[in-house]
N, CA, C and O atoms as CSV, one atom per row, in Angstrom:
chain,resi,resn,atom,element,x,y,z
A,1,ARG,N,N,25.053,1.960,-1.186
A,1,ARG,CA,C,23.635,1.191,-2.278
A,1,ARG,C,C,23.153,1.863,-1.244
A,1,ARG,O,O,23.559,1.979,-0.087
A,2,MET,N,N,21.877,2.457,-2.025
A,2,MET,CA,C,20.997,2.902,-1.604
A,2,MET,C,C,19.604,2.343,-0.963
A,2,MET,O,O,19.029,1.668,-1.817
A,3,THR,N,N,18.881,2.402,0.245
A,3,THR,CA,C,17.956,1.198,0.708
A,3,THR,C,C,16.377,1.428,1.211
A,3,THR,O,O,16.396,1.931,2.334
A,4,TYR,N,N,15.495,1.289,0.894
A,4,TYR,CA,C,14.236,1.596,1.315
A,4,TYR,C,C,13.556,0.439,2.258
A,4,TYR,O,O,13.643,-0.781,2.398
A,5,THR,N,N,12.929,1.385,2.744
A,5,THR,CA,C,12.573,0.138,3.712
A,5,THR,C,C,10.540,-0.157,3.445
A,5,THR,O,O,9.863,0.806,3.082
A,6,LEU,N,N,10.040,-1.197,3.628
A,6,LEU,CA,C,9.394,-2.126,3.258
A,6,LEU,C,C,8.934,-2.415,4.356
A,6,LEU,O,O,9.478,-2.281,5.452
A,7,LEU,N,N,7.329,-3.060,3.977
A,7,LEU,CA,C,6.817,-3.607,4.966
A,7,LEU,C,C,6.242,-5.199,4.444
A,7,LEU,O,O,5.598,-5.510,3.441
A,8,GLY,N,N,6.650,-5.839,5.315
A,8,GLY,CA,C,6.405,-6.872,5.177
A,8,GLY,C,C,4.737,-7.786,5.391
A,8,GLY,O,O,3.667,-7.192,5.524
A,9,ALA,N,N,4.947,-9.814,5.371
A,9,ALA,CA,C,3.607,-9.810,5.466
A,9,ALA,C,C,3.587,-10.021,7.113
A,9,ALA,O,O,2.541,-9.955,7.759
A,10,ASP,N,N,4.475,-10.201,7.514
A,10,ASP,CA,C,4.000,-10.619,8.490
A,10,ASP,C,C,3.766,-8.799,9.695
A,10,ASP,O,O,3.931,-8.763,10.914
A,11,ARG,N,N,3.324,-7.451,8.688
A,11,ARG,CA,C,3.595,-6.635,8.761
A,11,ARG,C,C,5.253,-5.634,9.657
A,11,ARG,O,O,5.149,-4.411,9.755
A,12,VAL,N,N,6.322,-6.193,10.090
A,12,VAL,CA,C,7.289,-5.834,9.929
A,12,VAL,C,C,8.541,-5.063,9.322
A,12,VAL,O,O,9.358,-5.722,8.678
A,13,LYS,N,N,8.671,-4.114,9.445
A,13,LYS,CA,C,9.808,-2.641,8.520
A,13,LYS,C,C,11.199,-3.792,8.886
A,13,LYS,O,O,11.756,-4.268,9.876
A,14,TYR,N,N,11.301,-3.847,7.338
A,14,TYR,CA,C,12.745,-4.327,6.865
A,14,TYR,C,C,13.399,-3.531,4.998
A,14,TYR,O,O,12.954,-2.800,4.114
A,15,ALA,N,N,14.358,-4.122,5.236
A,15,ALA,CA,C,15.626,-3.043,4.347
A,15,ALA,C,C,15.633,-4.082,3.171
A,15,ALA,O,O,15.914,-5.273,3.305
A,16,SER,N,N,15.224,-3.352,1.800
A,16,SER,CA,C,15.404,-3.643,0.886
A,16,SER,C,C,16.420,-2.753,-0.258
A,16,SER,O,O,16.675,-1.549,-0.270
A,17,GLU,N,N,16.837,-3.760,-1.118
A,17,GLU,CA,C,17.677,-2.781,-2.492
A,17,GLU,C,C,16.945,-2.212,-3.156
A,17,GLU,O,O,17.390,-1.177,-3.652
A,18,THR,N,N,15.937,-2.481,-3.386
A,18,THR,CA,C,14.843,-3.099,-4.252
A,18,THR,C,C,13.459,-1.665,-3.833
A,18,THR,O,O,12.950,-1.588,-2.715
A,19,PRO,N,N,13.199,-0.962,-4.681
A,19,PRO,CA,C,12.165,-0.029,-4.037
A,19,PRO,C,C,10.975,-0.687,-4.197
A,19,PRO,O,O,10.824,-1.535,-5.076
A,20,GLY,N,N,9.730,-0.230,-3.078
A,20,GLY,CA,C,8.473,-0.499,-2.879
A,20,GLY,C,C,7.239,-0.357,-4.271
A,20,GLY,O,O,6.829,0.679,-4.794
A,21,ALA,N,N,6.848,-1.886,-4.611
A,21,ALA,CA,C,5.644,-1.765,-6.004
A,21,ALA,C,C,4.413,-0.585,-5.498
A,21,ALA,O,O,3.924,0.348,-6.135
A,22,LEU,N,N,4.289,-0.812,-4.825
A,22,LEU,CA,C,2.178,-0.224,-3.600
A,22,LEU,C,C,3.260,0.196,-2.606
A,22,LEU,O,O,4.201,-0.344,-2.023
A,23,GLY,N,N,2.425,1.989,-2.713
A,23,GLY,CA,C,2.675,1.529,-1.610
A,23,GLY,C,C,1.298,1.597,-0.733
A,23,GLY,O,O,0.465,0.768,-1.098
A,24,GLY,N,N,0.883,2.481,0.421
A,24,GLY,CA,C,-0.453,2.276,1.714
A,24,GLY,C,C,-0.545,2.880,3.151
A,24,GLY,O,O,0.250,3.817,3.080
A,25,HIS,N,N,-0.841,2.879,3.878
A,25,HIS,CA,C,-1.866,3.800,4.205
A,25,HIS,C,C,-1.246,2.698,5.318
A,25,HIS,O,O,-0.962,1.556,4.958
A,26,ALA,N,N,-1.086,3.097,6.533
A,26,ALA,CA,C,-0.999,1.922,8.049
A,26,ALA,C,C,-2.002,2.617,8.512
A,26,ALA,O,O,-2.264,1.684,9.271
A,27,ARG,N,N,-3.272,3.826,8.909
A,27,ARG,CA,C,-3.946,3.626,9.442
A,27,ARG,C,C,-5.028,2.827,8.967
A,27,ARG,O,O,-5.632,2.005,9.656
A,28,THR,N,N,-5.312,3.155,7.469
A,28,THR,CA,C,-6.107,2.534,7.298
A,28,THR,C,C,-6.275,1.277,5.740
A,28,THR,O,O,-6.831,1.053,4.665
A,29,LYS,N,N,-5.461,0.896,6.579
A,29,LYS,CA,C,-4.895,-0.603,5.770
A,29,LYS,C,C,-5.731,-0.586,4.171
A,29,LYS,O,O,-6.785,-1.075,3.764
A,30,VAL,N,N,-4.756,0.161,3.620
A,30,VAL,CA,C,-4.881,0.642,1.751
A,30,VAL,C,C,-4.329,0.515,1.433
A,30,VAL,O,O,-3.664,1.452,1.877
A,31,TYR,N,N,-3.505,-0.131,0.610
A,31,TYR,CA,C,-2.504,0.013,-0.761
A,31,TYR,C,C,-3.430,0.456,-2.429
A,31,TYR,O,O,-4.583,0.407,-2.860
A,32,GLY,N,N,-1.789,0.962,-3.009
A,32,GLY,CA,C,-2.508,1.593,-4.533
A,32,GLY,C,C,-0.852,1.369,-5.100
A,32,GLY,O,O,-0.081,0.589,-4.541
A,33,ARG,N,N,-0.511,2.128,-6.197
A,33,ARG,CA,C,-0.501,2.477,-6.852
A,33,ARG,C,C,0.308,3.093,-6.914
A,33,ARG,O,O,-0.021,3.951,-7.733
A,34,LEU,N,N,2.125,3.464,-6.284
A,34,LEU,CA,C,2.557,4.937,-6.417
A,34,LEU,C,C,2.208,6.045,-6.933
A,34,LEU,O,O,2.031,6.850,-6.018
A,35,ASP,N,N,1.998,6.548,-8.035
A,35,ASP,CA,C,1.214,6.972,-8.644
A,35,ASP,C,C,-0.043,7.083,-8.866
A,35,ASP,O,O,-0.589,7.474,-9.898
A,36,CYS,N,N,-0.464,6.772,-7.989
A,36,CYS,CA,C,-2.335,6.967,-7.035
A,36,CYS,C,C,-2.611,8.274,-7.059
A,36,CYS,O,O,-1.909,8.585,-6.097
A,37,GLY,N,N,-3.358,9.860,-7.610
A,37,GLY,CA,C,-3.922,10.521,-7.319
A,37,GLY,C,C,-3.916,10.485,-5.400
A,37,GLY,O,O,-2.985,11.046,-4.823
A,38,VAL,N,N,-4.911,9.859,-4.670
A,38,VAL,CA,C,-4.834,9.549,-3.580
A,38,VAL,C,C,-4.127,10.189,-2.844
A,38,VAL,O,O,-4.330,11.139,-2.088
A,39,GLY,N,N,-2.727,9.235,-3.285
A,39,GLY,CA,C,-1.739,8.966,-2.953
A,39,GLY,C,C,-0.479,10.043,-2.232
A,39,GLY,O,O,0.153,10.389,-1.234
A,40,VAL,N,N,-0.811,10.234,-3.997
A,40,VAL,CA,C,0.586,11.828,-4.120
A,40,VAL,C,C,-0.378,13.423,-3.486
A,40,VAL,O,O,0.146,14.403,-2.956
A,41,ARG,N,N,-1.778,13.227,-3.755
A,41,ARG,CA,C,-1.802,14.498,-3.075
A,41,ARG,C,C,-2.080,14.635,-1.477
A,41,ARG,O,O,-2.504,15.546,-0.766
A,42,ASN,N,N,-1.646,13.313,-1.251
A,42,ASN,CA,C,-1.556,13.324,0.428
A,42,ASN,C,C,-0.188,13.860,0.755
A,42,ASN,O,O,0.005,14.840,1.473
A,43,ALA,N,N,0.772,13.121,0.154
A,43,ALA,CA,C,2.466,13.150,0.760
A,43,ALA,C,C,2.797,14.963,0.072
A,43,ALA,O,O,3.797,15.633,0.330
A,44,ARG,N,N,1.610,15.390,-0.830
A,44,ARG,CA,C,1.967,16.836,-0.711
A,44,ARG,C,C,1.354,17.381,0.307
A,44,ARG,O,O,1.989,18.308,0.810
A,45,LEU,N,N,-0.203,17.006,1.059
A,45,LEU,CA,C,0.091,17.235,2.365
A,45,LEU,C,C,0.784,17.382,3.881
A,45,LEU,O,O,0.605,17.871,4.997
A,46,GLY,N,N,1.581,16.698,3.187
A,46,GLY,CA,C,2.509,16.163,4.511
A,46,GLY,C,C,1.790,15.343,4.757
A,46,GLY,O,O,1.777,15.613,5.958
A,47,HIS,N,N,0.850,14.169,4.655
A,47,HIS,CA,C,1.416,12.944,5.444
A,47,HIS,C,C,1.012,12.033,5.305
A,47,HIS,O,O,-0.070,11.479,5.110
A,48,THR,N,N,2.751,11.708,5.506
A,48,THR,CA,C,3.509,10.312,5.288
A,48,THR,C,C,3.915,9.622,6.157
A,48,THR,O,O,4.709,8.681,6.178
A,49,ARG,N,N,3.324,10.135,6.913
A,49,ARG,CA,C,3.914,9.407,8.867
A,49,ARG,C,C,3.404,7.960,8.943
A,49,ARG,O,O,3.833,7.059,9.664
A,50,HIS,N,N,1.989,7.908,7.685
A,50,HIS,CA,C,1.938,5.988,8.225
A,50,HIS,C,C,1.920,5.912,6.809
A,50,HIS,O,O,0.742,5.930,6.449
A,51,ARG,N,N,2.613,5.843,5.942
A,51,ARG,CA,C,2.836,5.715,4.651
A,51,ARG,C,C,3.732,4.481,4.879
A,51,ARG,O,O,4.366,4.418,5.933
A,52,VAL,N,N,3.808,3.693,4.149
A,52,VAL,CA,C,4.287,2.223,4.380
A,52,VAL,C,C,4.368,1.738,2.501
A,52,VAL,O,O,3.531,1.957,1.626
A,53,PHE,N,N,5.660,1.059,2.411
A,53,PHE,CA,C,5.803,0.039,0.859
A,53,PHE,C,C,5.862,-1.245,1.355
A,53,PHE,O,O,5.967,-1.915,2.382
A,54,PHE,N,N,5.678,-1.301,-0.560
A,54,PHE,CA,C,5.153,-3.177,-0.386
A,54,PHE,C,C,6.113,-3.645,-1.750
A,54,PHE,O,O,6.326,-3.035,-2.798
A,55,ALA,N,N,6.613,-5.043,-1.259
A,55,ALA,CA,C,6.828,-5.201,-2.309
A,55,ALA,C,C,6.135,-5.316,-4.158
A,55,ALA,O,O,6.477,-4.834,-5.238
A,56,ASP,N,N,5.071,-6.195,-3.698
A,56,ASP,CA,C,3.893,-6.074,-4.262
A,56,ASP,C,C,2.577,-6.607,-3.604
A,56,ASP,O,O,2.253,-6.499,-2.422
A,57,GLU,N,N,1.803,-7.280,-4.753
A,57,GLU,CA,C,0.615,-7.457,-3.735
A,57,GLU,C,C,-0.067,-8.405,-2.743
A,57,GLU,O,O,-1.120,-7.966,-2.279
A,58,ALA,N,N,0.255,-9.414,-2.394
A,58,ALA,CA,C,0.692,-10.870,-2.922
A,58,ALA,C,C,1.104,-10.444,-0.843
A,58,ALA,O,O,0.410,-10.983,0.019
A,59,THR,N,N,2.420,-9.335,-0.404
A,59,THR,CA,C,2.497,-9.544,0.372
A,59,THR,C,C,1.809,-7.864,1.260
A,59,THR,O,O,2.014,-7.618,2.448
A,60,ALA,N,N,1.015,-6.947,0.300
A,60,ALA,CA,C,-0.339,-6.223,0.433
A,60,ALA,C,C,-1.114,-6.924,1.607
A,60,ALA,O,O,-1.367,-6.646,2.780
A,61,ILE,N,N,-1.402,-8.070,0.656
A,61,ILE,CA,C,-2.977,-8.245,1.357
A,61,ILE,C,C,-2.578,-9.053,2.470
A,61,ILE,O,O,-3.011,-8.743,3.580
A,62,ALA,N,N,-1.526,-10.426,2.297
A,62,ALA,CA,C,-0.810,-10.858,2.822
A,62,ALA,C,C,-0.970,-9.807,4.763
A,62,ALA,O,O,-1.622,-10.493,5.549
A,63,ALA,N,N,-0.555,-8.655,5.290
A,63,ALA,CA,C,-0.420,-8.541,5.409
A,63,ALA,C,C,-1.952,-7.151,6.387
A,63,ALA,O,O,-2.036,-6.361,7.327
A,64,GLY,N,N,-2.830,-7.761,5.196
A,64,GLY,CA,C,-4.343,-6.545,6.129
A,64,GLY,C,C,-4.607,-5.719,5.091
A,64,GLY,O,O,-5.661,-5.130,4.849
A,65,TYR,N,N,-3.793,-5.713,4.613
A,65,TYR,CA,C,-4.616,-4.328,3.163
A,65,TYR,C,C,-5.297,-4.509,2.386
A,65,TYR,O,O,-5.196,-5.415,1.558
A,66,ARG,N,N,-6.075,-3.781,2.445
A,66,ARG,CA,C,-7.206,-4.030,1.008
A,66,ARG,C,C,-6.683,-2.819,-0.096
A,66,ARG,O,O,-6.054,-1.789,0.143
A,67,PRO,N,N,-7.292,-3.459,-1.647
A,67,PRO,CA,C,-6.530,-2.615,-2.849
A,67,PRO,C,C,-7.730,-0.840,-2.463
A,67,PRO,O,O,-8.776,-0.577,-1.871
A,68,CYS,N,N,-6.872,-0.245,-3.110
A,68,CYS,CA,C,-7.315,1.384,-3.229
A,68,CYS,C,C,-8.509,1.252,-4.377
A,68,CYS,O,O,-8.600,0.706,-5.477
A,69,GLY,N,N,-9.633,2.286,-3.269
A,69,GLY,CA,C,-10.382,2.097,-4.833
A,69,GLY,C,C,-10.034,3.232,-5.480
A,69,GLY,O,O,-11.006,3.439,-6.206
A,70,ALA,N,N,-9.316,4.021,-5.649
A,70,ALA,CA,C,-9.785,5.101,-6.688
A,70,ALA,C,C,-8.963,4.928,-7.565
A,70,ALA,O,O,-9.218,5.615,-8.554
A,71,CYS,N,N,-7.341,3.804,-7.740
A,71,CYS,CA,C,-6.866,3.597,-8.265
A,71,CYS,C,C,-6.654,2.149,-8.721
A,71,CYS,O,O,-6.040,2.239,-9.784
A,72,LEU,N,N,-6.906,0.605,-8.375
A,72,LEU,CA,C,-7.522,-0.191,-8.423
A,72,LEU,C,C,-8.866,-0.769,-8.382
A,72,LEU,O,O,-9.102,-1.906,-7.973
A,73,ARG,N,N,-10.005,0.312,-8.959
A,73,ARG,CA,C,-11.187,0.274,-8.741
A,73,ARG,C,C,-11.567,-1.696,-9.129
A,73,ARG,O,O,-12.215,-2.557,-8.533
A,74,ASP,N,N,-10.963,-1.682,-10.079
A,74,ASP,CA,C,-11.717,-3.542,-10.734
A,74,ASP,C,C,-10.911,-4.543,-9.669
A,74,ASP,O,O,-11.023,-5.763,-9.783
A,75,LYS,N,N,-9.971,-3.849,-8.474
A,75,LYS,CA,C,-9.250,-4.920,-7.483
A,75,LYS,C,C,-9.886,-4.744,-5.978
A,75,LYS,O,O,-9.954,-5.598,-5.094
A,76,TYR,N,N,-10.467,-2.959,-5.947
A,76,TYR,CA,C,-11.367,-3.243,-5.317
A,76,TYR,C,C,-12.945,-3.339,-4.676
A,76,TYR,O,O,-13.452,-3.348,-3.554
A,77,ARG,N,N,-13.457,-3.413,-6.274
A,77,ARG,CA,C,-14.675,-3.749,-6.851
A,77,ARG,C,C,-15.360,-5.880,-5.952
A,77,ARG,O,O,-16.242,-6.492,-5.349
A,78,ALA,N,N,-14.235,-5.937,-6.503
A,78,ALA,CA,C,-13.543,-7.726,-6.441
A,78,ALA,C,C,-13.388,-7.762,-5.190
A,78,ALA,O,O,-13.950,-8.822,-4.914
A,79,TRP,N,N,-12.687,-6.969,-3.398
A,79,TRP,CA,C,-12.763,-7.217,-2.417
A,79,TRP,C,C,-13.534,-6.854,-1.586
A,79,TRP,O,O,-13.703,-7.251,-0.433
A,80,LYS,N,N,-14.534,-5.278,-2.759
A,80,LYS,CA,C,-15.499,-5.042,-1.270
A,80,LYS,C,C,-16.406,-6.877,-1.693
A,80,LYS,O,O,-16.663,-7.667,-0.784
A,81,ALA,N,N,-16.741,-7.191,-3.231
A,81,ALA,CA,C,-17.742,-8.300,-3.144
A,81,ALA,C,C,-17.348,-9.350,-2.291
A,81,ALA,O,O,-18.341,-9.782,-1.707
A,82,ALA,N,N,-16.293,-9.955,-1.967
A,82,ALA,CA,C,-15.248,-10.386,-1.511
A,82,ALA,C,C,-16.031,-10.743,0.203
A,82,ALA,O,O,-16.484,-11.745,0.757
A,83,ASN,N,N,-15.877,-9.496,0.512
A,83,ASN,CA,C,-15.823,-8.611,1.811
A,83,ASN,C,C,-17.310,-7.599,2.375
A,83,ASN,O,O,-17.153,-6.383,2.488
A,84,PRO,N,N,-19.041,-8.392,2.774
A,84,PRO,CA,C,-19.349,-7.547,2.403
A,84,PRO,C,C,-19.841,-7.023,3.753
A,84,PRO,O,O,-19.830,-7.936,4.579
A,85,GLY,N,N,-20.286,-5.816,4.274
A,85,GLY,CA,C,-20.390,-5.126,5.252
A,85,GLY,C,C,-19.428,-4.547,5.542
A,85,GLY,O,O,-19.424,-3.810,6.529
């Protein structure tokens, strides 16, 4: 069986038999779709050391991550309106 490493709401990594639905970057605290052009480009450039994965959006938000402005524009705009400055 294949296992995947995901990040929980408590920011602790755990093993899962289900791959993550969303990817994130641990340093910037941004999460987005796995097919996001920004994430894919960074992975191609070898910037994977700080890559994390989440089971769902609620977990990413609970872990303190914000939506990606590139692939989740509407969610990012809503987040930015609620978190000015």
